[in-house]
C-alpha positions in Angstrom: -8.1 104.9 43.6 -5.0 103.4 45.2 -7.2 101.0 47.1 -8.9 99.9 43.8 -5.6 99.1 42.2 -4.4 97.3 45.3 -7.5 95.1 45.1 -6.8 94.3 41.5 -3.1 93.4 42.2 -4.1 91.1 45.1 -6.7 89.4 42.9 -4.2 88.8 40.1 -1.7 87.5 42.7 -4.3 85.1 44.0 -5.1 83.9 40.5 -1.4 83.4 39.8 -1.1 81.3 43.0 -4.1 79.2 41.9 -2.5 78.6 38.5 0.8 77.7 40.2 -1.0 75.2 42.4 -2.8 73.7 39.4 0.4 73.4 37.5 2.1 71.7 40.5 -0.9 69.3 40.9 -0.9 68.4 37.3 2.9 67.8 37.4 2.4 65.6 40.4 -0.3 63.6 38.7 1.9 63.2 35.6 4.8 62.0 37.7 2.6 59.4 39.4 1.1 58.2 36.1 4.6 58.0 34.5 5.8 56.1 37.6 2.9 53.7 37.3 3.6 53.1 33.6 7.3 52.6 34.2 6.5 50.1 37.1 4.0 48.2 34.8 6.6 48.1 32.0 9.3 46.8 34.4 6.8 44.2 35.7 5.9 43.1 32.2 9.5 42.9 31.3 10.2 40.7 34.4 7.2 38.5 33.6 8.4 38.1 30.0 11.9 37.3 31.2 10.6 34.7 33.7 8.4 33.2 31.0 11.3 33.0 28.5 13.4 31.3 31.1 10.6 28.9 31.9 10.1 28.1 28.2 13.8 27.4 27.8 13.8 25.1 30.8 10.7 23.4 29.6 12.2 22.7 26.1 15.4 21.4 27.7 13.4 19.1 30.0 11.3 17.8 27.1 14.4 17.3 25.0 15.9 15.2 27.8 12.7 13.2 28.3 12.3 12.6 24.5 16.0 11.4 24.3 15.3 8.9 27.1 12.0 7.9 25.3 13.8 7.3 22.1 16.5 5.1 23.7 13.8 3.0 25.4 11.8 2.6 22.3 14.9 1.4 20.5 15.5 -1.1 23.3 11.9 -2.4 23.0 12.3 -2.7 19.2 15.6 -4.6 19.7 13.9 -7.1 22.0 11.0 -7.5 19.7 13.0 -8.5 16.6 14.0 -12.0 17.8 10.4 -12.8 18.5 9.3 -11.8 15.0 12.2 -13.7 13.5 11.4 -16.8 15.6 7.8 -16.9 14.6 8.8 -16.6 10.9 11.0 -19.7 11.4 8.3 -21.6 13.3 5.9 -20.7 10.5 8.3 -21.9 7.8 7.5 -25.5 7.0 10.7 -26.1 4.9 12.8 -24.9 7.8 11.0 -27.1 10.3 11.5 -30.2 8.2 15.3 -30.0 8.7 15.2 -28.4 12.2 12.3 -30.2 13.8 14.5 -31.0 16.9 14.7 -27.2 17.6 11.0 -26.6 18.0 11.1 -26.3 21.8 14.1 -24.0 21.6 12.3 -21.8 19.1 9.2 -21.6 21.3 11.3 -20.9 24.3 13.0 -18.0 22.4 9.6 -16.6 21.5 8.5 -16.7 25.1 11.4 -14.6 26.4 10.6 -11.4 28.3 8.5 -8.8 26.5 8.7 -5.0 27.1 6.4 -2.3 26.1 7.0 1.5 26.1 5.7 4.1 28.5 6.9 7.6 28.0 8.6 10.0 30.5 6.1 12.8 30.9 7.5 14.9 33.9 8.4 18.1 32.0 5.2 18.0 29.9 2.9 17.3 32.8 4.4 20.1 34.9 3.9 22.6 32.1 0.3 21.5 31.5 -0.5 21.5 35.2 0.5 25.1 35.6 -1.1 26.1 32.2 2.3 27.5 31.3 2.5 25.7 28.0 -0.3 27.9 26.5 1.8 31.0 27.3 5.0 30.0 25.6 6.0 32.1 22.6 6.9 29.3 20.2 3.4 28.1 19.5 4.5 25.8 16.6 6.8 23.7 18.8 4.3 23.7 21.7 1.6 22.4 19.4 3.9 19.6 18.2 4.8 18.6 21.7 1.1 18.6 22.8 0.3 16.4 19.7 3.1 13.9 20.6 2.1 13.5 24.3 -1.7 13.7 23.9 -2.2 11.9 20.7 0.8 9.8 19.5 1.9 8.6 23.0 -1.7 7.8 23.9 -2.0 5.6 20.8 1.3 3.9 21.7 0.2 3.2 25.2 -3.1 1.8 24.1 -1.3 -0.5 21.7 1.1 -1.5 24.3 -1.7 -2.4 26.7 -3.3 -4.6 24.1 0.0 -6.4 23.5 0.6 -6.8 27.2 -2.9 -8.3 27.7 -2.2 -10.9 25.0 1.3 -11.6 26.4 -0.2 -12.1 29.9 -2.6 -14.7 28.5 0.2 -16.5 26.6 2.6 -16.6 29.5 0.0 -18.0 31.9 -1.2 -20.6 29.4 2.3 -21.8 28.6 4.0 -21.2 31.9 5.2 -24.8 32.0 7.0 -24.5 28.7 8.6 -21.2 29.7 9.8 -22.7 33.0 11.1 -26.0 31.7 11.8 -25.4 28.0 9.5 -28.3 27.1 6.3 -27.2 25.3 5.1 -30.7 24.9 4.7 -30.5 21.2 3.8 -34.2 20.7 1.9 -33.9 17.5 0.7 -31.5 14.8 -2.5 -30.6 16.7 -0.5 -29.4 19.7 1.9 -27.5 17.4 -1.0 -25.8 15.6 -2.6 -24.9 18.9 0.5 -23.1 20.1 1.0 -21.4 16.7 -2.6 -20.2 16.6 -2.2 -18.7 20.1 1.0 -16.9 19.4 -0.1 -15.8 15.9 -2.4 -13.1 17.3 0.3 -11.9 19.6 2.7 -11.9 16.6 0.3 -9.7 14.5 -0.1 -7.3 17.4 3.6 -7.3 17.8 4.2 -6.3 14.2 1.6 -3.6 14.5 3.1 -2.3 17.6 6.6 -2.3 16.0 5.2 -0.1 13.2 3.7 2.3 15.7 6.9 2.6 17.6 9.0 3.2 14.5 6.6 6.0 13.5 6.9 7.5 17.0 10.7 7.6 16.7 10.4 9.5 13.4 8.1 12.0 15.1 10.5 12.3 18.1 13.5 12.9 15.8 11.6 15.7 13.9 10.6 17.4 17.1 14.1 17.2 18.6 15.5 18.9 15.4 13.0 21.8 15.9 13.8 22.1 19.6 17.5 22.2 18.9 
């Protein structure tokens, strides 16, 4: 009988030991799982922190680039105005009647150096190349930046190239006049020829001016949102 009860006691002790091992193993597993979850959370937090820092740096870089772009556009517009004003004078018959001696000077003024706008794209291109821009949290601002660089600026560049091509043609054809200040306007036919040539450049210049002014408005609105 004693032996029977000893066997029962040993069996219960063994069962208790197994349960203790099970509890220990489960505890170990839970600790490992909790550790993994904490590590993942810390990693996610670090990634979000890095992403947030990158986004701030990106916006600061874009803001700097856009400020430079705006300044250069304003310079291009400033240089453009005398050409437009000069053409308007050359196309004004009443003005020419009393200032006919100034025709060469006016043509020379029109043929002064031309500049077109090309944007600073470093910050934007860097974010696009690393696909970071799609991960930034402020989706509205990111969308506006993408529109400006991929759509508006592309249109500005295309218009600038058209204007440059026309300008290249004019400067080559009238290189003598640009160099000497004498455009050899000997009669109405020669005058009309020059006016016809610069008229198409003048129209493109006016169109380009409008595009640049619209671009400044878009830049200003974007800078307000970034700030």
